[in-house]
N, C-alpha and C positions, 0 to 999 in steps of 0.2 A: 504493500500500500504506500510505503514511503517513496517509491519510484514514480508514482502517479503524478505528483506536482512537477517533477522534472520533465516527464514526458510532455505534459501540457505546455511547459515553458518552451521546450524545443519545438513543438508543433507551432506555437505562436511565432517564434523566430522565423521558422521556415515560411509561414504564411506572409509575414511582413517582407521577407526577402524576395518572395515570388510576386508580390503585388505589382511592382513596376512592369514586370514581364507580362502579367495578365492584362494590365492597362494598355500596353502596346498592342497586344493581340486583339483587344477590343477595338482599338483605333483602326487597325488593319481591316478588321471585319466591317467596321462602319464605312470605311472608304471603299471597300469592295462592293457594298450595297449601293453606294452612290454611283460608282463607276458602272455597275451593271444596269442601273436604271437611267443611264444617260439618254437613250433614245425613247424612253417611256415617258409619256405625258403625266400620268397619274401614278404616284408611288408613295403610299403612306410610310413604307419602310424607309424611303429616302428622307422624308421629313423628320422622322425619329432619329435617323443616323446623324443628320446635320445638327439637330438640336442637342444630341448627346455629345457630339464633338465640340460644339460651342461651349457647352457647360463645363467641359474639361479644358477650356481655353486653348483649343487647337485652332490654329489659323486656317481660315477657309479662303485665303487669298487665291485669286485666279480660278475659282470654282466655275465650271461650265454647267449651267442649269437652264440653258436656252429652251424656251417652249414648255418649261415644266409647270405643273400646277402645284403651287406652294401656299395655298390659301390658309390663313391663320397661323402660319409658321412663326415660331417664337425664337428669334435670334438677336436678342439685345446684346450690345457691346461686341458684336462679331467683327472679325477682320475679313471683310469681303471686298477688299480693294482689288480692282481690275477683274472682278467677277463678271460673268456673262449671263444676264437674265433677259436677253432679248426675247420679246414676245411671251415672257413668263407671267403667270398669274400669282401675284403676291398680295391679293386683296386682304385687308384686315391683318396684315402681318405686323409683328412687333419687331421693328428694326431700329429701335431707339438707341442712340449713342453708337450706332454701327458705322464702321469705316467702309464707305462705298466709293472712295476716291477712284476716278478713272474707270468706274464700272459701266457696263453696257446694259442699260435698262430701256433701250429703244422699244417702243410699242408695248411695254409691260403694263400690266394691270396692278395698280397700287391704291385703288380707291379704299378709303378708310384705314390705310396703313399708318402705323405710328413710326415716323421718321424724325421725331424730335431729337435735336442735338446730333443728328447724323452728319457724317462727313461725306459730301457729294461733290467735291470740287472736281471739275473737268469730267463729270459723269455725263453719259449720254442718256437723256430722258426725253428725247424728241418723240412726239406722238404717243407718249405714255399717258395713261389715265390715272391721275392723282386726285380725282375729285374727293373732297371731304377728308383728305389726308392731313395728318399733323406733321408739319415741317417747322414747327417753332424752334428758333435758335439753330436751325440747320445751316451748314456751310455749303453754299451752292456756287461758290466762286467759279466763274467760267464754265458753268454747267450748260449743256445744250437742252433747253426746254422748249425749243421751237415746236409749234403746233401741239403742245401738250395740253391736256385737259386739267386745269388747276382750279376749276370752279369750286367755291366753298372751302378752299384749302386754308389751313392755318399756317401762315408764314410770319407770324409775329416774331420780331427780333432776328429773323433769318438774314444771312448775308448772301446777296445776289449780285455783287459787283462783277461785271464782265460776263454775266450770264446771257445766253441767247434766248430772248423772249419773243422772238418773231412769230406772230400768229398764235401765241399762247392764250388760252382762255382763263382769265383770272376773275371772271364774273363772281361777285360775292365773296371774294377772297379777303382774308384779314392780313394786311401788310403793315400793321402798326409797328413802328420801331424797326422795320426792315431796312437793311442797308442796300438801297437801290436808287438810282437816279430816275428822274422823271423822263429823261430822254430814253433810258433803257426800257421804261414801261410804255413808251409811246407806240411801240410795235405790237403791243399786246391788247387784248380785249379786257378792259378793266371796269366794265359796267357794274355799278353797285359795290365796288371793292372799297375796303377801308384802307386808305392811303397811309404811307409811312408816318405822316404827321397826325394821324388819328381822324382826319376828316373823311367823309364818305364821298367817293367820286361821283360826279354828276356829268351826264352827257351834255353836249351843247343843246340838245333838244329840251332836256329837263331844266337847264339854266335859263331858258328864255321865258 
């Protein structure tokens, strides 16, 4: 009976020593699931694998998930810089504080997504649907938002210096405190938007 505590201690030591190897194996399996679902539009296993990797602080930089359905995915504080989400569905996703610098989100569905405090400098968001998304305090320096649907979006205190807003729909958007010039907004549709100074935009028709 005296040997039993020693056996338990040895077993615990072995478990602790093997833990990093098991974690690595888990990560390899998660990446295998992601790679296997590359050409698959809908994969719940891929969503879980991505969330698990992010929870373990594994970088997802350069991820290719073009055309993937990732509705409601939870990836806060993820490193998704240079990722490819072209034509992907990220509706209602939690991407708060996420690094999406240089990411390709062209034509992506991001309606209702939480992108507050996200890094999106030089990101491609042309023709993306960001209606009612939360982009408060997001960094969108030099991002391409041409022809994007930003109706009802929260851009409060966001940084938009150098962003391409040509043809962007910002109707009903909240731009209070946003860093963006009037000249940069001149190429966008801003009917009913809250302007950076807190005033509500009025069309020439309404001002008459």
